[in-house]
C-alpha positions in Angstrom: 153.2 51.8 191.1 152.9 53.5 194.5 149.8 52.8 196.7 147.1 55.4 196.4 145.1 55.9 199.6 142.2 57.4 197.7 141.7 54.4 195.5 138.1 54.1 196.6 137.2 57.3 194.9 138.7 56.1 191.6 137.1 52.6 191.6 133.6 53.5 190.6 135.0 55.2 187.5 137.0 52.2 186.4 135.5 49.3 184.4 135.1 46.1 186.3 137.5 44.1 184.2 140.3 46.6 185.0 139.5 46.5 188.7 139.7 42.7 188.6 142.9 42.8 186.7 144.4 45.3 189.1 143.4 43.2 192.2 144.5 39.7 190.9 147.2 40.8 188.4 145.6 38.5 185.8 143.6 39.0 182.7 140.0 38.0 183.5 138.3 35.3 181.4 135.0 36.2 179.7 132.0 35.4 181.9 130.4 32.1 181.2 126.7 31.6 180.7 125.0 29.9 183.6 124.4 26.1 183.4 121.2 25.9 185.4 118.5 28.2 186.7 115.3 27.4 188.7 112.4 29.8 188.5 109.2 29.5 190.5 106.2 31.1 188.6 102.7 30.8 189.7 103.4 27.8 192.0 105.1 25.8 189.3 108.9 25.4 189.3 110.6 25.6 185.9 114.2 24.2 185.7 116.1 25.8 182.8 119.3 24.0 181.5 121.8 25.3 179.1 123.0 22.4 176.9 125.9 24.5 175.6 127.7 24.7 178.9 126.6 21.4 180.6 127.2 17.8 179.5 124.2 16.1 178.0 124.4 13.0 180.3 124.3 15.2 183.4 121.3 17.1 182.0 119.5 13.9 181.3 120.0 12.7 184.9 118.8 15.9 186.4 115.8 16.3 184.1 114.6 12.8 184.9 114.9 13.5 188.7 113.0 16.8 188.4 110.3 15.5 186.2 109.5 12.6 188.5 109.7 14.9 191.6 112.4 12.8 193.4 114.1 16.0 194.7 111.1 16.9 196.8 110.5 15.7 200.4 106.9 14.7 199.4 108.0 12.2 196.8 106.3 8.9 196.7 106.5 6.3 193.9 102.7 6.2 193.5 102.1 10.0 193.3 103.1 11.0 189.8 101.9 14.7 190.0 104.9 15.9 192.0 107.1 16.8 189.1 108.3 20.1 187.9 108.7 21.5 184.4 112.1 21.3 182.6 113.3 23.4 179.7 116.5 22.8 177.8 118.0 25.5 175.6 120.9 25.6 173.1 120.5 22.0 171.9 121.6 23.0 168.5 125.2 23.1 169.8 125.4 20.8 172.9 128.4 20.3 175.1 129.9 16.8 174.9 132.9 15.4 176.7 135.5 13.2 175.2 135.3 11.9 171.6 131.5 11.6 171.4 131.1 14.1 168.6 131.8 12.7 165.1 
């Protein structure tokens, strides 16, 4: 296929998956859902975890850290009001590594 110097004019009309395929010469994989999102609302930080795309053990470690407030520079073992809120979604179909699911 010969190079088209006016390719910029044609790109906005092409779907994104075709542009990616043209640039990399590969079929793109479907976009994965995000594993983790932090949202600050009204001074409170909510940490949202997707159990479908993140291992349960890793979620447990991060949730315990965020609830206790260990990720903040103002953390002290005696102050228990530092923590943030954590929400875990898609627990009906969690992601597990290895042979843990039986």
